[in-house]
KOLVO-553492 format. One line per field, with one value per residue (C-alpha): residue number from 1; residue in three letters; chain; x, y negated, z negated. Coordinates in steps of 0.001 Angstrom, whole numbers, plus 524288, in hexadecimal, padded with zeros to 5 digits. Layout:
N
pos = (NUM/...);
code = (Ala/...);
unit = (A/...);
c1 = (X/...);
c2 = (Y/...);
c3 = (Z/...);
END
This chain:
274
pos = (1/2/3/4/5/6/7/8/9/10/11/12/13/14/15/16/17/18/19/20/21/22/23/24/25/26/27/28/29/30/31/32/33/34/35/36/37/38/39/40/41/42/43/44/45/46/47/48/49/50/51/52/53/54/55/56/57/58/59/60/61/62/63/64/65/66/67/68/69/70/71/72/73/74/75/76/77/78/79/80/81/82/83/84/85/86/87/88/89/90/91/92/93/94/95/96/97/98/99/100/101/102/103/104/105/106/107/108/109/110/111/112/113/114/115/116/117/118/119/120/121/122/123/124/125/126/127/128/129/130/131/132/133/134/135/136/137/138/139/140/141/142/143/144/145/146/147/148/149/150/151/152/153/154/155/156/157/158/159/160/161/162/163/164/165/166/167/168/169/170/171/172/173/174/175/176/177/178/179/180/181/182/183/184/185/186/187/188/189/190/191/192/193/194/195/196/197/198/199/200/201/202/203/204/205/206/207/208/209/210/211/212/213/214/215/216/217/218/219/220/221/222/223/224/225/226/227/228/229/230/231/232/233/234/235/236/237/238/239/240/241/242/243/244/245/246/247/248/249/250/251/252/253/254/255/256/257/258/259/260/261/262/263/264/265/266/267/268/269/270/271/272/273/274);
code = (Unk/Unk/Unk/Unk/Unk/Unk/Unk/Unk/Unk/Unk/Unk/Unk/Unk/Unk/Unk/Unk/Unk/Unk/Unk/Unk/Unk/Unk/Unk/Unk/Unk/Unk/Unk/Unk/Unk/Unk/Unk/Unk/Unk/Unk/Unk/Unk/Unk/Unk/Unk/Unk/Unk/Unk/Unk/Unk/Unk/Unk/Unk/Unk/Unk/Unk/Unk/Unk/Unk/Unk/Unk/Unk/Unk/Unk/Unk/Unk/Unk/Unk/Unk/Unk/Unk/Unk/Unk/Unk/Unk/Unk/Unk/Unk/Unk/Unk/Unk/Unk/Unk/Unk/Unk/Unk/Unk/Unk/Unk/Unk/Unk/Unk/Unk/Unk/Unk/Unk/Unk/Unk/Unk/Unk/Unk/Unk/Unk/Unk/Unk/Unk/Unk/Unk/Unk/Unk/Unk/Unk/Unk/Unk/Unk/Unk/Unk/Unk/Unk/Unk/Unk/Unk/Unk/Unk/Unk/Unk/Unk/Unk/Unk/Unk/Unk/Unk/Unk/Unk/Unk/Unk/Unk/Unk/Unk/Unk/Unk/Unk/Unk/Unk/Unk/Unk/Unk/Unk/Unk/Unk/Unk/Unk/Unk/Unk/Unk/Unk/Unk/Unk/Unk/Unk/Unk/Unk/Unk/Unk/Unk/Unk/Unk/Unk/Unk/Unk/Unk/Unk/Unk/Unk/Unk/Unk/Unk/Unk/Unk/Unk/Unk/Unk/Unk/Unk/Unk/Unk/Unk/Unk/Unk/Unk/Unk/Unk/Unk/Unk/Unk/Unk/Unk/Unk/Unk/Unk/Unk/Unk/Unk/Unk/Unk/Unk/Unk/Unk/Unk/Unk/Unk/Unk/Unk/Unk/Unk/Unk/Unk/Unk/Unk/Unk/Unk/Unk/Unk/Unk/Unk/Unk/Unk/Unk/Unk/Unk/Unk/Unk/Unk/Unk/Unk/Unk/Unk/Unk/Unk/Unk/Unk/Unk/Unk/Unk/Unk/Unk/Unk/Unk/Unk/Unk/Unk/Unk/Unk/Unk/Unk/Unk/Unk/Unk/Unk/Unk/Unk/Unk/Unk/Unk/Unk/Unk/Unk/Unk/Unk/Unk/Unk/Unk/Unk/Unk/Unk/Unk/Unk/Unk/Unk/Unk);
unit = (A/A/A/A/A/A/A/A/A/A/A/A/A/A/A/A/A/A/A/A/A/A/A/A/A/A/A/A/A/A/A/A/A/A/A/A/A/A/A/A/A/A/A/A/A/A/A/A/A/A/A/A/A/A/A/A/A/A/A/A/A/A/A/A/A/A/A/A/A/A/A/A/A/A/A/A/A/A/A/A/A/A/A/A/A/A/A/A/A/A/A/A/A/A/A/A/A/A/A/A/A/A/A/A/A/A/A/A/A/A/A/A/A/A/A/A/A/A/A/A/A/A/A/A/A/A/A/A/A/A/A/A/A/A/A/A/A/A/A/A/A/A/A/A/A/A/A/A/A/A/A/A/A/A/A/A/A/A/A/A/A/A/A/A/A/A/A/A/A/A/A/A/A/A/A/A/A/A/A/A/A/A/A/A/A/A/A/A/A/A/A/A/A/A/A/A/A/A/A/A/A/A/A/A/A/A/A/A/A/A/A/A/A/A/A/A/A/A/A/A/A/A/A/A/A/A/A/A/A/A/A/A/A/A/A/A/A/A/A/A/A/A/A/A/A/A/A/A/A/A/A/A/A/A/A/A/A/A/A/A/A/A/A/A/A/A/A/A/A/A/A/A/A/A);
c1 = (80031/805C5/807B5/7FDA5/7F2B8/7F911/7F4B1/7E62D/7E550/7E8F1/7DF2A/7D48F/7D5BC/7D57E/7CAC8/7C313/7C62B/7C17A/7B469/7B11E/7B622/7ADE6/7A0DE/7A2D5/7A359/79801/790DF/79444/7902A/7832B/77F67/78065/77ADB/76EEC/76D0A/76A58/76391/76F87/7783B/7845B/78A28/78CDC/796D1/79B35/7A233/7ABEC/7AE48/7B077/7BAC9/7C195/7C0E9/7C200/7CC18/7C34D/7C413/7B895/7B50B/7B616/7B016/7A33D/7A25A/7A30C/79937/7905E/79133/78E50/7836D/77B23/77CBC/777BD/76CF2/768A5/767BD/760B9/754A0/74E10/74CFD/7480C/73F07/73996/73A6C/7309F/724B5/7275C/71BA1/72149/72D79/72707/71D3A/72B10/7311D/730CD/7399D/743B4/74286/7452C/752A9/757CD/755FF/7611B/76889/76B86/771BE/7778C/77CB5/78280/788FD/78E29/7961C/79B55/7A062/7A5EE/7AEF7/7B39D/7B703/7C4A9/7C5F2/7C831/7BCBA/7B506/7B95C/7B503/7A94A/7A50B/7A907/7A090/794EE/797F4/79568/78758/78305/786B9/77EFD/772BA/77459/771AC/7665C/75E83/7608E/76023/75A0E/74E6A/74ABC/73E77/73A9B/73A48/72D30/7309B/728A6/7283C/731D5/73A99/73B00/73E4D/74912/74F02/74DD8/75501/75FAD/761C7/76228/76CA8/77412/771BC/77492/781A6/78597/781AB/78A40/7958D/795D3/7907A/7844C/774D9/77359/76875/76E39/76A5B/75E4B/75849/7563F/75522/747B2/742A1/74564/74245/73555/730A6/73157/7322F/740AA/74096/738AD/74310/74ECA/749BF/746B4/755AF/75908/751D3/758CD/765A9/76625/7652B/76D53/77893/777AF/77A04/7859F/78910/78A36/78FEA/79D13/79C4D/79FD7/7AD3D/7B9AE/7B7C8/7AE09/7B733/7B7BA/7AE32/7B035/7BCB5/7B617/7A970/7AC50/7AEBF/7A1DB/797D5/79EAC/79DD4/78FC9/78B78/7907F/78825/77C29/77E4B/77F8F/773FA/76BFE/77149/770C6/7626E/75ED9/765BF/75CEF/758FA/7626B/76C20/767FD/76719/76AE3/7781F/779FD/77928/7809D/78BE5/78A56/78AF7/79722/79D9A/7989B/7A05F/7AC81/7AD61/7AB27/7B713/7BE8B/7BA1D/7BDA8/7CC64/7CD2C/7D784);
c2 = (800BB/7F186/7E904/7E077/7EBD7/7EE77/7E008/7E02D/7EE1E/7E7CD/7DC51/7E4EB/7EDD0/7DF30/7DD3B/7E8C7/7E8FB/7DA64/7DD34/7CC2D/7CE8E/7DABB/7D7A7/7C8FC/7CF3A/7D8EC/7CD19/7C651/7CFA5/7D272/7C624/7C548/7D0D3/7CC09/7BF70/7C9FC/7D304/7DDF4/7E3FD/7DCAC/7EB25/7E632/7DC25/7E2D5/7ED61/7E4E9/7DDAC/7ED39/7EDC9/7DFF1/7DA44/7E66B/7EEAE/7FBE4/8042B/80518/811FC/80EB4/8015A/807A7/81073/805C6/7FE0D/80815/80B0B/7FDD7/7FBE0/807E0/7FF35/7F37E/7F9E6/80217/7F341/7EE16/7F781/7F7D3/7E963/7E991/7F246/7EC4E/7DF5E/7E535/7EF2F/7FC91/7FF40/7F5AB/7FEB4/80A45/8076C/808C0/81434/81B41/80F97/814BE/8224A/8205B/818D4/8215C/82DF0/82858/81F2C/82B9F/8337E/826B6/823A8/831F7/82FFF/82414/82653/832D7/82B53/8218E/82B8E/82F06/82397/8203B/81256/809D5/80EA1/80AF7/7FE24/7FD7B/802A8/7FB3B/7ED0E/7F0C3/7F384/7E67A/7E050/7E9F8/7E35F/7D68D/7D800/7DDAC/7D3C7/7C907/7CF20/7D358/7C555/7BBFD/7C1E2/7C83F/7D86D/7DC9B/7E8FD/7F42A/7FB43/80861/814D4/81B19/82584/81D62/81420/82028/8255B/81640/81391/8214B/81EA6/8115B/81689/81FA1/81387/80A55/8172F/816F6/80A43/80842/815B5/80F77/801E2/80673/7FDC8/7FF04/7FA88/7F0E5/7E865/7F286/7F97D/7ECDF/7E898/7F76E/7F751/7EC4E/7EE95/7FD3F/7FD08/7ED8F/7EE91/7E10D/7DE49/7DC78/7EBA4/7EF27/7E947/7F4B1/7FDF6/7FD17/7FF79/80B85/8109E/80AAA/81219/81FD1/81CAF/816F0/82358/82D33/825A4/82489/832A4/8340A/82BB7/83321/83F86/8383F/83522/82879/827A0/826E2/818BA/816BB/81DA5/81358/807A5/80B10/7FE17/7F56D/7FBC5/7F8A7/7EA87/7E6A4/7ED75/7E55A/7DA3D/7DE9A/7E08B/7D081/7CC2E/7D18D/7CC95/7BFEE/7C111/7C3EA/7B89B/7AF98/7B63A/7ABDA/79F43/7A15B/7A09F/7AC2E/7A5D3/7A186/7ADB4/7B85B/7B4FD/7B080/7BFDF/7C4E6/7BD73/7C37A/7D1C4/7CFDF/7C8DD/7D48C/7DE44/7D77D/7DA55/7E893/7EB89/7E76D/7ED1B/7F771);
c3 = (8005B/80407/7F9E0/7FF61/7FF0B/7F00F/7EC5F/7F24C/7EB17/7DF0F/7E13E/7E4B4/7DA84/7CF53/7D63A/7D3B4/7C473/7C338/7BDF6/7C07A/7CF03/7D057/7CA58/7D231/7DC9A/7DC9B/7D7B4/7E245/7EBCD/7E53D/7E7E6/7F46C/7F574/7EBF0/7F562/800D6/7F8F3/7FA44/7F1DD/7F6FD/7F92D/806BC/8021D/7F5CB/80064/807F4/7F88E/7F275/800AE/80169/7F195/7EAD2/7F3CE/7F3BF/7FF18/809D3/8042B/7F5BA/7F6D1/7FF05/7F351/7E8D7/7F086/7F218/7E28F/7E142/7EA99/7E52C/7D739/7DBEB/7E385/7D646/7D121/7DCD2/7DF51/7D2C0/7D391/7E245/7DD2B/7D452/7DB54/7E5A2/7E522/7E433/7ECA7/7F7BD/7F810/7F64C/8030C/80A65/8063F/811A3/81659/80B38/80FFB/81E2E/81B3A/81173/81B91/820E8/8166D/80E36/81951/81F20/81096/81002/81E12/81B18/80E7F/8144C/81F16/815FB/80DA3/81A02/821E9/8231F/81B4A/824C8/82BFF/82021/820AC/82D91/82D61/82096/82744/833E0/8297E/82231/82E62/83009/822DC/826D0/83429/82C7C/821DC/82AC0/83238/824FE/81F8C/8296B/83574/837C4/8350F/83D40/83CE2/84692/84B7F/84D17/84BBE/84072/843AC/84A41/83F14/834DF/83DCA/83E95/82FBD/82C45/8366B/83179/824F4/827BB/82D3A/82177/81755/81F34/81E56/81162/80BC0/814B3/80E7C/80183/8022B/7FF73/80CEF/80A8D/814E5/81F41/81A1C/817CD/82522/82A1E/821AF/824DC/83588/834A0/82BB0/829DC/81B45/813E3/811E8/803C3/8020F/80C6D/80292/7F7B2/80225/804AA/7F6C2/7F625/801F6/7FD88/7F0D9/7F39C/7FFD3/7F8F6/7EDE1/7F9AF/7FE9A/7F15A/7EFED/7FC4B/7F737/7EA57/7F21E/7F672/7EF25/7F139/7E7EA/7DDFA/7DF78/7D90E/7CC32/7CCED/7CE61/7C775/7BE2A/7CBC2/7D1A4/7C4E2/7C326/7D1BB/7D16F/7C5F0/7CC1B/7D8E0/7D241/7C9A6/7D76F/7DD5F/7D30F/7D47F/7E4A9/7E329/7DC37/7E3A7/7EF56/7F767/7F233/7FBBE/80A75/812A7/81E50/8176B/80EDF/8198D/8237A/81816/812D1/82128/822BC/816D2/81AA4/82867/821B6/81977/823C8/82B19/81E17/81C4D/829D6/82964/81A0F/8191C);
END
């Protein structure tokens, strides 16, 4: 290892060991996610790689663990905010997407554990660009809905669910930024209900990916950094609550392009990461 690499590694370890930096980073990510109604995992992943110095696969596994904690926290609050009957009426939507996303999550996690590190960095960079595009489309564009026959809609939902499950597993995210527009597009569901349905799909999908990652030796990074995970997850939850309270204070027309640009910048850095 070169002298520059040794210094960078030492700085990364120092950042990991500072509770204030870890909690503060999680809080900032949570605020960003809360401002747009998400958990912020899309922003957490490049931070784990770039700021805290985790390797790609380790960053994905840690991101998945923290995303799971944030979703488990957000789900009861989200279900409490909307009548159960409104969500239950659309249970088939979640079932159709889950039919594909569970398989996709297993496949995505399997591929991630087998990829060469450099390849995984490139894949993550491309997916960050895709998430930025989805962010712009969902929050600034108009998501209509497709008029499809019932069978075609179900088949499309299963295929879309599989793709989203793969992406969520590869990035360690909940996948809400992809699930919500998919639900609206295919099933013409109100976007608030779509947000709750996305959490119902995300949770079992994340558990499947987590189970697959637990079979790999790289999963040990979670045991070795459990204190880091707890502190950053706590910061993310606190930030998400604050961001939710500030929802609507910052104009979407200014916020969304800035966040998309941040994701694009992160994708460049992840692509170049060694």
